[in-house]
C-alpha positions as CSV (number, residue, x, y, z in Angstrom):
1,M,-42.9,-62.4,-166.9
2,V,-44.9,-59.4,-165.8
3,Y,-43.7,-55.7,-165.6
4,C,-43.5,-54.6,-161.9
5,G,-43.1,-50.9,-162.4
6,K,-40.2,-48.9,-161.0
7,P,-38.2,-51.3,-158.7
8,S,-36.6,-50.7,-155.5
9,R,-32.9,-51.0,-155.7
10,G,-32.3,-51.8,-151.9
11,C,-30.7,-55.0,-150.7
12,Q,-32.6,-58.0,-150.2
13,M,-32.2,-57.9,-146.5
14,C,-33.6,-54.2,-146.2
15,R,-36.4,-55.2,-148.6
16,T,-37.3,-58.2,-146.2
17,R,-37.0,-56.0,-143.2
18,R,-39.1,-53.3,-145.0
19,I,-36.7,-50.5,-144.2
20,K,-35.0,-48.0,-146.4
21,C,-31.7,-49.1,-147.8
22,D,-29.1,-46.6,-148.5
23,E,-27.8,-48.8,-151.4
24,T,-24.1,-48.5,-150.6
25,K,-22.1,-50.9,-152.6
26,P,-20.9,-53.6,-151.9
27,T,-22.6,-53.7,-148.5
28,C,-25.3,-51.5,-147.3
29,L,-24.7,-49.4,-144.0
30,Q,-28.2,-50.7,-142.6
31,C,-26.7,-54.2,-142.7
32,Q,-23.5,-53.2,-141.1
33,K,-25.2,-51.3,-138.3
34,S,-27.4,-54.3,-137.4
35,R,-24.4,-56.7,-137.8
36,R,-26.3,-58.7,-140.4
37,Q,-24.9,-60.1,-143.6
38,C,-25.9,-58.1,-146.6
39,P,-27.0,-60.5,-149.5
40,G,-26.2,-57.7,-152.1
41,Y,-28.4,-56.4,-154.9
42,K,-30.4,-58.0,-157.5
43,D,-30.0,-56.9,-161.3
44,E,-32.6,-54.2,-162.0
45,F,-33.7,-56.3,-165.1
46,D,-34.6,-59.3,-162.7
47,I,-36.7,-57.1,-160.5
48,V,-38.6,-55.3,-163.3
49,F,-39.6,-58.6,-165.1
50,R,-40.3,-61.5,-162.5
51,N,-42.1,-64.9,-162.9
52,E,-45.7,-65.1,-161.8
53,T,-46.7,-67.6,-159.0
54,Q,-47.6,-71.2,-160.3
55,A,-51.2,-70.7,-159.2
56,T,-51.6,-67.5,-161.4
57,E,-49.8,-69.2,-164.4
58,K,-52.2,-72.3,-163.9
59,R,-55.1,-70.2,-164.1
60,A,-53.9,-68.2,-167.0
61,R,-52.9,-71.2,-168.9
62,K,-56.6,-72.3,-169.5
63,T,-57.3,-69.1,-171.5
64,L,-53.9,-68.6,-173.1
65,N,-53.6,-72.0,-174.8
66,T,-56.0,-71.2,-177.5
67,K,-54.6,-67.6,-177.9
68,R,-50.7,-68.1,-177.4
69,Q,-50.0,-69.0,-181.0
70,G,-51.9,-65.8,-182.2
71,I,-50.2,-63.6,-179.8
72,L,-46.7,-64.8,-180.6
73,D,-47.4,-64.6,-184.4
74,G,-48.6,-61.0,-183.9
75,N,-45.8,-59.9,-181.8
76,Q,-44.0,-58.3,-184.7
77,A,-47.1,-56.4,-185.8
78,D,-47.9,-55.2,-182.4
79,F,-44.2,-54.0,-181.9
80,A,-44.3,-52.1,-185.2
81,T,-47.6,-50.5,-184.5
82,S,-46.5,-49.6,-180.8
83,L,-43.7,-47.7,-182.3
84,G,-45.9,-45.6,-184.4
85,D,-45.4,-43.9,-187.8
86,D,-42.5,-41.6,-188.8
87,S,-44.3,-38.5,-187.8
88,N,-44.5,-39.5,-184.2
89,M,-41.0,-40.9,-183.9
90,Q,-39.7,-38.0,-181.9
91,D,-42.3,-38.3,-179.2
92,T,-42.0,-42.0,-178.6
93,S,-40.9,-43.1,-175.1
94,S,-38.8,-46.1,-175.0
95,S,-40.1,-47.1,-171.6
96,R,-43.8,-47.0,-172.9
97,L,-42.7,-49.1,-175.7
98,A,-41.2,-51.7,-173.5
99,M,-44.2,-51.9,-171.4
100,M,-46.2,-52.7,-174.5
101,L,-43.7,-55.3,-175.6
102,S,-43.9,-57.0,-172.2
103,T,-47.7,-57.1,-171.7
104,S,-48.5,-58.2,-175.2
105,Q,-47.0,-61.6,-174.7
106,A,-47.9,-64.6,-172.8
107,L,-47.0,-64.9,-169.2
108,S,-44.4,-67.5,-169.7
109,V,-42.3,-65.7,-172.3
110,P,-39.1,-67.3,-174.0
111,I,-36.0,-65.3,-173.3
112,E,-35.6,-64.7,-177.2
113,Q,-38.9,-62.6,-176.9
114,Q,-37.5,-60.6,-174.0
115,A,-34.7,-59.4,-176.1
116,P,-36.6,-56.8,-178.4
117,C,-38.1,-55.3,-175.2
118,F,-34.6,-55.1,-173.5
119,F,-33.1,-53.5,-176.6
120,V,-35.7,-50.9,-177.0
121,T,-35.5,-50.0,-173.3
122,N,-31.8,-49.6,-173.1
123,F,-30.4,-48.5,-176.4
124,I,-33.1,-46.5,-178.3
125,L,-32.4,-42.8,-177.8
126,P,-35.3,-40.6,-179.2
127,S,-34.3,-37.4,-181.3
128,S,-34.4,-34.0,-179.7
129,D,-35.0,-30.5,-181.1
130,T,-32.7,-28.8,-178.5
131,R,-30.1,-26.6,-180.3
132,G,-27.0,-28.7,-181.1
133,T,-28.7,-32.1,-179.5
134,G,-31.0,-33.3,-182.1
135,T,-29.4,-36.4,-183.1
136,G,-31.1,-39.6,-181.7
137,F,-29.7,-43.1,-181.5
138,F,-31.4,-46.0,-183.2
139,D,-34.6,-43.7,-183.5
140,Y,-35.1,-44.7,-187.1
141,L,-35.8,-48.2,-186.0
142,A,-39.4,-47.2,-185.1
143,P,-40.9,-46.4,-188.5
144,L,-38.8,-49.0,-190.3
145,M,-40.0,-52.0,-188.1
146,K,-43.5,-51.1,-188.6
147,T,-43.2,-52.1,-192.3
148,A,-40.6,-54.8,-192.1
149,G,-41.8,-58.2,-192.5
150,L,-41.0,-61.2,-190.0
151,D,-38.3,-62.6,-192.1
152,S,-37.1,-59.3,-193.5
153,T,-33.3,-58.6,-193.5
154,L,-33.9,-55.8,-190.9
155,S,-35.9,-57.9,-188.7
156,V,-33.4,-60.8,-188.7
157,A,-30.6,-58.2,-188.0
158,F,-32.6,-56.5,-185.2
159,Q,-33.2,-59.7,-183.5
160,A,-29.6,-60.8,-183.8
161,V,-28.5,-57.6,-182.1
162,A,-31.3,-57.7,-179.4
163,M,-30.3,-61.1,-178.5
164,A,-26.9,-60.4,-178.4
165,A,-27.4,-57.3,-176.2
166,L,-29.3,-59.5,-173.7
167,A,-27.2,-62.5,-173.8
168,N,-24.1,-60.2,-172.9
169,R,-25.8,-58.9,-169.7
170,P,-24.4,-60.4,-166.5
171,N,-27.8,-61.8,-165.3
172,S,-28.4,-63.4,-169.0
173,R,-25.2,-65.1,-169.5
174,G,-25.3,-68.9,-169.6
175,R,-28.9,-69.2,-170.7
176,G,-28.0,-70.4,-174.2
177,L,-28.9,-67.1,-175.9
178,L,-25.6,-66.3,-177.3
179,P,-25.5,-69.2,-179.9
180,K,-29.0,-68.2,-181.1
181,A,-27.8,-64.7,-181.5
182,M,-24.8,-65.9,-183.6
183,G,-27.0,-67.8,-185.7
184,Q,-29.4,-64.8,-186.4
185,Y,-26.3,-62.7,-187.2
186,A,-25.1,-65.2,-189.8
187,K,-28.6,-65.1,-191.2
188,A,-28.7,-61.3,-191.1
189,L,-25.1,-61.1,-192.9
190,K,-26.2,-63.3,-195.7
191,A,-29.4,-61.5,-196.3
192,T,-27.7,-58.1,-196.3
193,N,-25.2,-59.3,-198.8
194,L,-27.9,-60.4,-201.1
195,A,-29.7,-57.2,-200.6
196,L,-26.7,-55.3,-201.7
197,Q,-26.4,-57.2,-204.8
198,N,-30.0,-56.4,-205.6
199,P,-30.1,-52.9,-207.5
200,A,-33.8,-52.4,-206.1
201,Q,-32.8,-53.1,-202.5
202,Q,-29.2,-51.8,-202.2
203,K,-30.1,-48.2,-201.7
204,S,-33.2,-48.9,-199.4
205,D,-33.6,-47.6,-195.9
206,Q,-34.0,-51.1,-194.5
207,T,-30.6,-52.2,-196.2
208,L,-28.8,-49.3,-194.7
209,A,-30.4,-49.9,-191.4
210,S,-29.4,-53.6,-191.4
211,I,-25.7,-52.7,-192.0
212,L,-25.9,-50.2,-189.0
213,M,-27.4,-53.1,-186.8
214,L,-24.7,-55.6,-187.9
215,G,-22.2,-52.9,-187.0
216,F,-23.4,-52.6,-183.7
217,F,-23.5,-56.4,-183.3
218,E,-19.8,-56.2,-183.4
219,T,-19.6,-53.5,-180.7
220,V,-21.7,-55.8,-178.5
221,L,-19.9,-59.1,-179.1
222,A,-16.5,-57.9,-180.3
223,Q,-13.6,-60.2,-179.5
224,S,-9.6,-59.7,-180.0
225,N,-9.8,-61.8,-183.4
226,T,-12.8,-59.8,-184.7
227,A,-11.5,-56.3,-183.7
228,Q,-11.5,-55.1,-187.3
229,A,-15.3,-56.2,-188.2
230,W,-16.9,-52.9,-187.1
231,Y,-14.7,-50.9,-189.3
232,S,-15.7,-53.2,-192.3
233,H,-19.4,-52.5,-191.7
234,V,-18.7,-48.7,-191.4
235,D,-17.0,-48.6,-194.8
236,G,-20.0,-50.6,-196.2
237,A,-22.5,-48.0,-194.8
238,V,-20.5,-45.2,-196.0
239,Q,-20.7,-46.5,-199.5
240,V,-24.3,-47.1,-199.4
241,V,-24.8,-43.5,-198.1
242,R,-22.9,-42.2,-201.0
243,M,-24.9,-44.1,-203.4
244,R,-28.1,-42.9,-201.9
245,G,-27.0,-39.2,-202.6
246,K,-28.2,-36.1,-200.7
247,K,-31.9,-36.9,-201.4
248,Q,-31.9,-39.1,-198.4
249,L,-31.8,-35.9,-196.2
250,R,-35.4,-35.1,-197.3
251,T,-36.9,-37.6,-195.0
252,K,-36.5,-37.9,-191.1
253,I,-35.5,-41.5,-191.3
254,G,-33.0,-40.9,-194.1
255,R,-31.5,-37.9,-192.2
256,S,-31.2,-39.8,-188.9
257,M,-29.3,-42.6,-190.6
258,F,-27.1,-40.2,-192.5
259,L,-26.0,-38.6,-189.3
260,V,-25.3,-42.0,-187.6
261,V,-23.2,-43.1,-190.7
262,R,-21.5,-39.6,-190.7
263,N,-20.5,-39.9,-186.9
264,Q,-19.0,-43.5,-187.4
265,M,-17.2,-42.3,-190.5
266,T,-15.6,-39.5,-188.6
267,V,-14.4,-41.8,-185.8
268,N,-13.1,-44.2,-188.6
269,C,-11.4,-41.4,-190.4
270,M,-9.8,-39.9,-187.3
271,T,-8.6,-43.4,-186.3
272,A,-7.0,-44.3,-189.5
273,S,-6.0,-40.7,-190.6
274,K,-7.8,-41.0,-193.8
275,V,-9.7,-38.6,-195.9
276,P,-13.3,-39.4,-196.2
277,A,-14.9,-40.1,-199.7
278,G,-16.5,-37.1,-201.0
279,G,-14.7,-34.5,-198.9
280,A,-16.0,-32.2,-196.0
281,E,-18.8,-30.4,-198.2
282,W,-20.5,-33.7,-199.4
283,W,-21.0,-34.6,-195.6
284,C,-22.3,-31.3,-194.4
285,T,-26.0,-30.5,-193.9
286,E,-27.7,-27.3,-193.4
287,S,-27.0,-27.0,-189.8
288,P,-24.2,-24.5,-188.8
289,D,-23.1,-26.1,-185.6
290,E,-23.1,-29.6,-186.9
291,D,-21.3,-28.5,-190.2
292,F,-18.6,-26.8,-188.2
293,M,-17.7,-29.8,-186.3
294,V,-17.8,-32.2,-189.3
295,R,-15.7,-29.8,-191.3
296,L,-13.1,-29.4,-188.4
297,N,-12.9,-33.2,-188.0
298,I,-12.4,-33.7,-191.5
299,Q,-9.8,-31.2,-191.8
300,V,-7.9,-32.8,-188.9
301,A,-8.2,-36.2,-190.5
302,T,-6.9,-34.8,-193.8
303,L,-4.0,-33.0,-192.2
304,R,-3.0,-36.2,-190.1
305,S,-3.1,-38.2,-193.4
306,E,-0.8,-35.9,-195.1
307,I,1.6,-35.9,-192.1
308,H,1.6,-39.6,-192.1
309,V,3.0,-39.7,-195.6
310,A,5.2,-36.8,-195.4
311,L,7.2,-37.4,-192.1
312,A,8.0,-40.9,-193.1
313,D,9.4,-39.9,-196.4
314,W,10.8,-36.4,-196.3
315,P,14.5,-35.8,-195.9
316,R,15.4,-33.5,-193.1
317,T,16.5,-30.5,-194.9
318,P,15.7,-26.8,-194.3
319,E,13.2,-26.8,-197.2
320,Y,11.2,-29.6,-195.7
321,F,11.6,-28.3,-192.0
322,Q,9.5,-25.3,-193.5
323,K,6.8,-27.5,-194.9
324,A,6.6,-29.2,-191.4
325,T,6.3,-25.8,-189.8
326,E,3.4,-25.2,-192.3
327,F,1.7,-28.3,-190.8
328,I,1.9,-26.7,-187.2
329,R,0.6,-23.4,-188.5
330,R,-2.4,-25.1,-190.1
331,A,-3.0,-27.1,-186.7
332,R,-3.1,-23.9,-184.6
333,V,-5.4,-22.3,-187.0
334,M,-7.9,-25.1,-186.3
335,E,-7.4,-24.8,-182.7
336,K,-8.2,-21.2,-182.9
337,Q,-11.3,-21.8,-185.0
338,Y,-12.6,-24.2,-182.5
339,L,-12.1,-21.9,-179.6
340,Q,-14.0,-19.0,-181.4
341,W,-16.8,-21.4,-182.0
342,E,-16.8,-22.6,-178.3
343,A,-16.9,-18.9,-177.1
344,L,-20.3,-18.6,-178.7
345,L,-22.0,-21.5,-177.2
346,P,-24.9,-20.5,-174.7
347,E,-24.4,-21.1,-171.1
348,H,-26.9,-24.0,-170.8
349,L,-24.8,-26.2,-173.0
350,K,-21.7,-25.9,-170.9
351,P,-20.8,-28.4,-168.2
352,K,-21.5,-27.7,-164.6
353,T,-19.1,-29.0,-162.0
354,I,-21.0,-30.4,-159.0
355,A,-18.4,-32.1,-156.9
356,W,-14.7,-32.7,-156.2
357,V,-13.3,-36.0,-155.0
358,D,-9.9,-35.5,-153.3
359,Q,-9.1,-39.4,-153.0
360,I,-10.7,-42.7,-153.1
361,S,-9.9,-44.4,-149.5
362,G,-9.4,-48.2,-149.2
363,G,-10.5,-49.2,-152.7
364,D,-9.3,-50.4,-156.0
365,I,-9.0,-47.5,-158.5
366,T,-10.0,-49.7,-161.4
367,K,-13.5,-50.3,-159.7
368,T,-14.3,-46.9,-158.5
369,E,-17.0,-45.0,-160.1
370,V,-15.5,-41.5,-159.8
371,C,-11.8,-40.7,-160.5
372,P,-10.2,-38.3,-157.8
373,G,-10.9,-34.9,-159.2
374,K,-13.9,-32.9,-160.2
375,V,-17.3,-34.3,-161.5
376,D,-19.2,-32.7,-164.1
377,V,-22.9,-32.9,-165.3
378,Y,-24.4,-31.8,-168.4
379,Q,-27.9,-31.0,-169.7
380,D,-28.2,-34.3,-171.5
381,I,-26.2,-37.2,-172.9
382,R,-26.2,-35.5,-176.4
383,I,-24.4,-32.4,-175.2
384,A,-22.0,-34.4,-173.0
385,S,-21.0,-36.5,-176.0
386,M,-20.6,-33.4,-178.2
387,W,-18.2,-31.9,-175.7
388,N,-16.1,-35.1,-175.6
389,Q,-15.9,-35.3,-179.4
390,A,-14.6,-31.8,-179.3
391,R,-11.9,-32.8,-176.6
392,I,-10.8,-35.6,-178.6
393,L,-10.5,-33.6,-181.7
394,R,-8.3,-31.1,-179.8
395,L,-6.1,-34.1,-178.4
396,Y,-5.4,-34.9,-182.1
397,I,-4.6,-31.3,-183.0
398,S,-2.2,-31.1,-180.2
399,G,-0.6,-34.4,-181.0
400,T,0.0,-33.3,-184.6
401,I,1.8,-30.1,-183.4
402,V,4.1,-32.1,-181.1
403,R,4.8,-34.6,-183.7
404,C,5.8,-32.1,-186.4
405,A,8.0,-30.2,-183.7
406,A,9.6,-33.6,-182.7
407,W,10.4,-34.3,-186.4
408,I,12.1,-30.9,-186.9
409,R,14.2,-31.3,-183.8
410,S,15.2,-34.9,-184.4
411,P,17.6,-36.4,-183.2
412,L,17.2,-33.9,-180.1
413,D,14.6,-34.9,-177.5
414,Y,11.3,-33.5,-178.5
415,R,10.5,-33.1,-174.9
416,T,12.6,-30.0,-174.8
417,A,10.8,-28.1,-177.4
418,P,8.6,-25.4,-176.4
419,E,5.7,-26.7,-178.3
420,Y,5.7,-30.0,-176.0
421,S,5.3,-28.1,-172.7
422,T,2.4,-25.9,-174.1
423,E,0.5,-28.8,-175.8
424,S,1.2,-31.1,-172.7
425,R,-0.6,-28.7,-170.5
426,L,-3.5,-28.5,-172.8
427,C,-3.8,-32.2,-173.1
428,H,-3.7,-32.7,-169.4
429,D,-6.6,-30.2,-169.0
430,L,-8.6,-32.0,-171.8
431,I,-8.1,-35.4,-170.4
432,T,-9.1,-34.2,-166.9
433,D,-12.5,-32.8,-168.5
434,T,-13.1,-36.0,-170.2
435,I,-12.7,-37.9,-167.1
436,A,-14.9,-35.6,-165.2
437,S,-17.7,-36.2,-167.5
438,I,-17.6,-40.2,-167.5
439,P,-19.7,-40.4,-164.3
440,F,-22.5,-38.6,-165.8
441,F,-22.4,-41.1,-168.8
442,L,-22.5,-43.9,-166.2
443,G,-25.3,-42.8,-163.9
444,W,-24.4,-39.8,-161.8
445,R,-26.7,-37.1,-161.5
446,V,-27.8,-34.1,-159.3
447,G,-30.0,-35.3,-156.5
448,Q,-33.2,-33.7,-155.4
449,G,-31.5,-32.3,-152.3
450,G,-29.0,-30.4,-154.4
451,D,-25.3,-31.0,-155.4
452,L,-23.4,-34.2,-154.8
453,T,-21.8,-34.6,-151.3
454,T,-18.1,-33.9,-151.8
455,G,-15.8,-36.6,-151.3
456,E,-18.4,-39.3,-150.7
457,P,-19.1,-40.9,-154.2
458,N,-19.5,-44.4,-152.6
459,G,-21.5,-43.2,-149.5
460,A,-24.9,-42.4,-148.5
461,A,-25.0,-39.5,-151.2
462,R,-25.0,-42.3,-153.9
463,S,-28.5,-43.4,-153.2
464,K,-30.1,-40.0,-154.2
465,N,-27.6,-38.9,-157.0
466,F,-26.9,-42.1,-158.7
467,A,-29.2,-43.7,-161.6
468,S,-28.8,-47.1,-163.3
469,P,-26.2,-46.5,-166.1
470,S,-27.9,-46.1,-169.5
471,S,-26.5,-48.6,-172.1
472,V,-26.6,-46.1,-174.8
473,A,-24.8,-43.5,-172.8
474,A,-22.1,-46.2,-171.9
475,F,-21.7,-46.8,-175.6
476,F,-21.2,-43.0,-176.2
477,A,-18.4,-43.0,-173.5
478,I,-16.3,-45.9,-175.1
479,W,-14.6,-43.7,-177.9
480,P,-13.5,-40.7,-175.5
481,L,-12.2,-43.4,-172.9
482,F,-10.2,-45.2,-175.3
483,C,-8.8,-42.1,-176.9
484,I,-7.5,-40.6,-173.5
485,S,-6.2,-43.9,-172.5
486,G,-3.7,-44.0,-175.1
487,T,-2.2,-40.5,-174.7
488,D,1.1,-39.5,-173.2
489,S,-0.2,-36.9,-171.0
490,I,-2.6,-39.1,-168.9
491,T,-1.2,-40.1,-165.5
492,D,-0.8,-43.6,-164.4
493,L,-3.7,-43.4,-161.9
494,Q,-6.0,-41.8,-164.5
495,R,-5.1,-44.4,-167.1
496,A,-5.8,-47.3,-164.6
497,W,-9.2,-45.8,-163.9
498,V,-10.0,-45.2,-167.6
499,K,-9.3,-48.9,-168.4
500,G,-11.3,-49.9,-165.3
501,R,-14.2,-48.0,-166.9
502,L,-13.9,-49.6,-170.2
503,V,-13.9,-53.1,-168.5
504,F,-16.9,-52.1,-166.6
505,I,-18.7,-51.2,-169.6
506,A,-17.9,-54.5,-171.2
507,E,-18.6,-56.7,-168.3
508,V,-21.7,-54.9,-166.8
509,I,-23.3,-53.1,-169.6
510,G,-22.4,-55.9,-172.1
511,L,-20.5,-54.0,-174.8
512,S,-17.6,-56.2,-175.2
513,H,-15.8,-54.0,-177.8
514,A,-14.8,-51.8,-174.7
515,K,-12.8,-54.6,-173.2
516,V,-11.0,-55.2,-176.5
517,L,-9.9,-51.6,-176.5
518,S,-8.9,-51.6,-172.8
519,G,-6.3,-54.1,-173.8
520,F,-4.4,-51.7,-176.2
521,Q,-1.1,-49.9,-174.9
522,L,-1.1,-47.2,-177.3
523,R,1.0,-44.1,-176.4
524,L,0.5,-41.0,-178.7
525,P,1.9,-39.0,-179.9
526,S,5.2,-40.7,-178.9
527,M,4.5,-44.0,-180.9
528,T,3.8,-41.9,-184.1
529,I,7.0,-40.0,-183.5
530,R,8.9,-43.4,-183.3
531,R,7.0,-44.4,-186.4
532,D,8.1,-41.2,-188.1
533,N,11.8,-41.9,-187.2
534,M,11.8,-45.6,-188.2
535,G,12.6,-44.9,-191.9
536,H,15.6,-42.7,-191.1
537,A,17.4,-44.9,-188.6
538,A,20.7,-46.2,-189.5
539,P,21.6,-49.9,-189.3
540,T,22.7,-51.1,-186.1
541,P,26.1,-53.0,-185.5
542,E,24.1,-56.2,-184.8
543,M,22.2,-56.0,-188.1
544,L,25.5,-55.4,-190.0
545,A,27.0,-58.5,-188.4
546,A,23.9,-60.5,-189.3
547,A,24.1,-59.3,-192.7
548,V,27.8,-60.4,-193.2
549,T,26.8,-63.8,-191.7
550,R,24.0,-64.3,-194.4
551,G,26.3,-63.1,-197.2
552,V,24.3,-60.2,-198.3
553,Y,26.7,-57.6,-197.0
554,T,30.4,-57.1,-197.0
555,P,32.4,-54.6,-194.9
556,N,34.3,-53.2,-198.0
557,S,31.2,-52.4,-199.7
558,H,29.9,-50.5,-196.6
559,N,33.0,-48.4,-196.5
560,N,32.2,-47.4,-200.2
561,I,28.7,-46.3,-199.6
562,H,29.7,-42.6,-199.5
563,H,32.8,-43.1,-201.5
564,P,31.8,-45.1,-204.7
565,S,34.6,-46.4,-206.8
566,A,35.1,-45.4,-210.3
567,S,33.5,-48.5,-211.6
568,N,30.3,-47.4,-210.0
569,P,29.8,-43.9,-211.0
570,P,27.7,-42.0,-208.5
571,T,24.0,-40.9,-209.3
572,N,21.8,-38.2,-207.9
573,E,19.9,-40.9,-205.9
574,S,23.0,-42.5,-204.4
575,T,24.9,-39.5,-203.6
576,T,21.9,-37.6,-201.8
577,S,22.8,-38.1,-198.1
578,Q,19.2,-37.3,-197.0
579,S,17.1,-39.2,-199.7
580,P,13.5,-39.9,-199.1
581,F,12.6,-43.1,-197.3
582,N,9.9,-45.5,-198.8
583,P,10.2,-49.0,-197.4
584,A,8.0,-50.3,-200.3
585,S,10.5,-49.3,-202.7
586,F,13.3,-51.2,-201.3
587,P,14.7,-54.0,-203.2
588,S,14.9,-57.4,-201.5
589,A,18.1,-59.3,-201.0
590,V,16.9,-61.6,-203.6
591,Q,17.1,-58.9,-206.3
592,G,20.8,-58.7,-205.9
593,I,21.5,-62.4,-205.3
594,S,23.6,-63.0,-208.5
595,Q,25.5,-59.7,-208.4
596,T,28.6,-58.4,-206.7
597,N,29.9,-54.8,-207.0
598,N,30.9,-55.9,-210.6
599,G,27.6,-57.7,-211.3
600,A,28.8,-61.3,-210.8
601,A,28.5,-64.0,-208.2
602,I,31.7,-65.3,-206.4
603,L,32.7,-68.3,-204.3
604,A,34.2,-67.9,-201.0
605,Q,37.8,-69.3,-201.3
606,G,38.2,-72.6,-199.8
607,Q,34.6,-73.2,-198.8
608,G,33.0,-74.0,-202.1
609,Q,29.9,-71.9,-201.0
610,P,28.6,-69.1,-203.1
611,L,28.9,-65.6,-201.4
612,Y,26.4,-63.1,-202.8
613,T,26.9,-59.5,-202.4
614,L,24.9,-56.4,-203.4
615,N,26.1,-53.0,-204.5
616,P,26.6,-50.4,-201.8
617,L,23.2,-48.6,-202.3
618,Q,21.3,-52.0,-202.4
619,Q,23.1,-53.2,-199.2
620,R,22.2,-50.1,-197.4
621,Q,18.6,-50.1,-198.5
622,A,18.0,-53.9,-197.7
623,M,19.3,-53.2,-194.2
624,Q,17.1,-50.0,-193.7
625,K,14.1,-52.1,-194.9
626,E,15.1,-54.7,-192.3
627,A,15.4,-52.2,-189.7
628,Y,12.0,-50.8,-190.6
629,E,10.2,-54.1,-190.5
630,K,11.9,-55.1,-187.1
631,E,11.0,-51.6,-185.6
632,R,7.3,-52.0,-187.0
633,A,6.8,-55.5,-185.6
634,S,8.2,-54.3,-182.2
635,L,5.9,-51.2,-182.3
636,L,2.7,-53.2,-183.1
637,K,3.3,-55.8,-180.7
638,K,3.6,-53.2,-177.9
639,A,0.7,-51.3,-179.0
640,S,-1.6,-54.3,-179.3
641,N,-0.4,-55.7,-176.1
642,S,0.1,-59.0,-177.7
643,Q,-3.6,-59.5,-178.3
644,G,-3.2,-61.2,-181.5
645,D,-2.9,-60.7,-185.4
646,A,-6.4,-58.9,-185.7
647,V,-5.5,-56.5,-182.9
648,E,-2.2,-55.8,-184.4
649,M,-4.0,-55.0,-187.7
650,L,-6.0,-52.6,-185.9
651,A,-3.1,-50.8,-184.1
652,A,-1.3,-50.6,-187.6
653,K,-4.3,-48.7,-188.6
654,F,-3.9,-46.4,-186.0
655,L,-0.3,-45.8,-186.4
656,A,-0.3,-45.8,-190.2
657,V,2.3,-48.6,-190.4
């Protein structure tokens, strides 16, 4: 394998004819005009790294036979040396590192040896000092790999992720690399667990970096039956960061990994609506811009956590209506704080609209690169990611307002509330802005000749304005795409396009977690509103009939629920018509199996079969619990799109059921 420099992306026919190809997909216009069959386009990786001729290999083999073993043994050292020390981490170019890796090995390089080169080229994003965009991605690997041994935990984890990333690319599937990646992952998982049990290693940089690599492995090779594995690795990384304390911010490596863990923890907390360990202040640094977004994210996650607990249990009384109104007030304060922060951003950090696509003619919307509407570009990927994180945060704030308003208005249709119309318009704008940013993440840029040609995203303008999508940029696009795909405010056409982009990221870029997320059928906030009302639903006639058949309910007892007899004096709990609902506190039917209203079992006359009944309060609670579980199972099955138990567990995390 040799490095061939910057490749031509033209089709094979145009390359053979030595003419300029316009690179239109799926068939170039040059082939259409000459009535030739266009053979299509090669994968860029295959063009950059190609086999030498047999004659060259034969000549080279004479001199390489004695040196190959030494080269292969020295690959790890060459790789670490090429990455440079910690002080030069910011200036390291991933392309230069890929070149050094490829030229330091023998001409006939095993595919396992190509994996580190491929990973460095596609997934390492160097840090930057631009205001608000300083965070890199995997930039801490450079100095850590320099000191890591061949059999160290980090080296094994890195090799597992690199092999998985290469194995999941379309041109590498079927080469037998995936089983090797899984084997390396198993070894890395075992080694990381051993390191965590060792007091001398559990707080080290290499251990934390290994956990982050294992988490990214789950993003690359996620399946529906392992959907929750990424969250387990994030929880482990958070615990390690907490043990390391704030002193880790003193080094560039420690600060870089701290920011990565904090970002992943924020996603986890927003997803599960839980309060992070340590609170907002512990996770803040000395950067005002970063700290503002961190605090606001944690405040929203905390508010959603409080609402999850409150709206399922609170009785609908004026006192609690006031408390729900207070939730709405807090959410609006957060929205106002964000707008004040956004107004202070300099102009160069804001998006620029460069094109407007009216429609996609004669194509499948799930496979088009641009959704009808505007197309925005940004200064760089970090700034685009910052904007999308802010938009998703505001979607959660709007959903919180609608949810509380719906709870107050229940059983009336919440869509008639004034809050619904206001927040729906805002959510629609946020979704449109997020969709407009996705082409930038997946390769669209401003060409040398100026702006993109309006309405020609698949035409000749593509050749000068389209770049090969970056794997790390596609990774940053997964979270916002998933969030907007599950909102109520997105249109059917937009949802189809968004899910198509998630499938594209999975099948072309090789990040399988995106395909698992594309299968969800979440609808927010309507599903959380349905979740809030599950505990307050009255038993249906079908449930009453089924309870009578099972012998756990008698109609006479039902009639006495609100009119207890003298033998059962009322209590404060049983006479409260709007009692708090907590499914976990419900007694099961077994608890009352030997009791009737008078506390004794009876036999049905003439049947010889025991008929067990519960007292009125127990009967109602048992049926409410049954109604809750039935509604919960229906909700999770719909949200997970019947993808299996693991995905249902993940949906239960999203909906807090």
